N, C-alpha and C positions, 0 to 999 in steps of 0.2 A: 909768730909764723906768719909769714904771707899767705894771701887769698888763694895764689895756686898751688902753696904746700897742704892748706886745710882742702882745696878740692881734690888732692889725689891720697891723703889720706884718708878721707870719708870714702874714696872708691875702693883703697885698699879694705876698709872695714866691711865695705859692704861685699866684697869678695870675700872675705874671712867668715862673714856670714853664711854665704852661698855653700862655701866649701862645707860648713857644719852641716848644712840641711840637705847635702845631696845626697848622703847615705842615709840621714833620718827618714826624708821624705820618698824617697823612691822606692826603697824596699828591693832595689835592684842592684847587681854589680855593675860597676863601671863601663861594663862592655854594651851597655845599651844603647840602641840605635838613637841617634838624634835626630829631630827633626828639621825641614828648612824654612820652614814660616816664621816670619818676623810677626812684628805688633802691627795690627790691621791700621792702615791711616796715616800710623808715624812713616816720615819720611826721612832716611831712605830706608825702606824696609828690607831688603837683602843685598846691601852691597858686601860684596865677600872680603875679607880681611886678605892684606897683600900678603905674599909670600913668608913675608920676614915673621910673619907669626907660626909659622911650623914649630914644633915642639924638637926640644934639642934631646940628646939621649937619655936625659932622666925625666922626661916629658915635661917639663918646664917650659911653658911660653911666654915671653918676654914681649911685651908693647911698649912699645919707647913713648917718651912723653910727647914728641912731636906728634905721634900717631894719634894719639888720646886728645891733644889738643884738637889737631883736625876734625876729630869726630865731635867732640865737643861743640863745634862749631856749626856741624851741618848736620850731625847722625851718621851711624855707620855701623857694621857688624865688626866688632872687635875680634870672635871668636866663633865660627858657625858650627864648631861641634865635628864630630868625625865618628866611626864606630865604635872607636875606644872610650869616649865622654859621653856621659849623659847630660851634659848642661852647652849651654849657648851665651854668648856673652854680646850684649848691643850697646851701643849709646845712640837713644831714640830723639828725635826732633819733632814735635807737633807745633803745630799753628791752628789745625781745626780741628772739631770732634771726629771721632771714629765710628766705626761699626762697632756692635755690641759684638763682644766675643766668647767662646767656651774651647778651651783647650783642654781635650780629654786626656790628656797623658802628662801635660806640662805643669809647673808651679811657676808662676811670675814671680821675682822678686824686682821691684822697683825702689830707687831711690832717685828722689825728684832735686836736680841741682840748680835749677831756674824756673822761673815763672809760676801759673797758679792756673788749676784746672777745676772743673767739678766733675770727680769720678765716680761712678756707682759700681756696687757690688751686689750677687747676689741677683735676687728675682727672678723673673720668666724671661726668656728670650721669645720674641714674635716673631713667628715666621723665620726662623732659623732655618739656612741651607749650608750643607756641608761644602765646605770649600777647598779642604784636603784632607789626607785621613787624619784623624782626629783633630780637626779644625772646623769648628761651627761659626757661621758669622749673621748679623741681623741688623735692621735698620734701627731698632728700639727694641725696649723691655718694659716688663711693667714689675713697679717695686724695686725692692731691692732700699741698700744701703746706701745713702749720699755721703761722700768725703768732698773737703776743699783741700785739695794738696796742693803745697806750695814747698819753695828751696827747703831743703833738710829732711822733709817727710819721708819714708819709707812705708813700703806697701807690697805686702805679700798675698797674693793669691793663688790659693791653693787650685790643683787640678779640678776640672769639673765647676767651678765657681764662673757663672757667668760675671762680665763686668765690661764697662764703656766709659771712654771720656767722652761725658755726655757734652761737656762745654769747656773751650779753652779761654781762660779770660786775658792771659798774657802767654805769649808763645813758651812752651815747656819744653825742656832739655832733662832727659833723665836717662841713667844707668840701669839697663836690665839683664839680668839673669834668668834663661829660660832651664828651668831643670826637670829633667825627666825622670 
């Protein structure tokens, strides 16, 4: 299998994992309302997906390999949710550290495609401020568990867990599913 095929297989496996987590994690029906917040500091945060991502009659959403390839190059929102879904799908690109984040309703599932970073989870947010409903951000945190993330790693951050890209050693690209 070539490099592109492996990358797409890995994305497929992550989506499969996320689809298993959706009903288990949320405890809500699939009609829960999705937030429009992205991943703070990752770029671009809220690029809307093209109209081609509208679900068909059976609610299947197809995202072409061309769109995925473009998203891998710069980061994009592949699917931003709607009132009938409780998840969003993104490809993020990060060159610099971000803000500390707490999502009170969303679980993040990240699959790292390229690069490396220091990712800290848990701990206490210092001087956090609400930035949107269910979203709290701040400049720093105390304590937590330090993870050195790199290509091939998966991190699942449950709702209400503080997390932070503290350092970016090599620009990272990661696939993210936000589950409500």
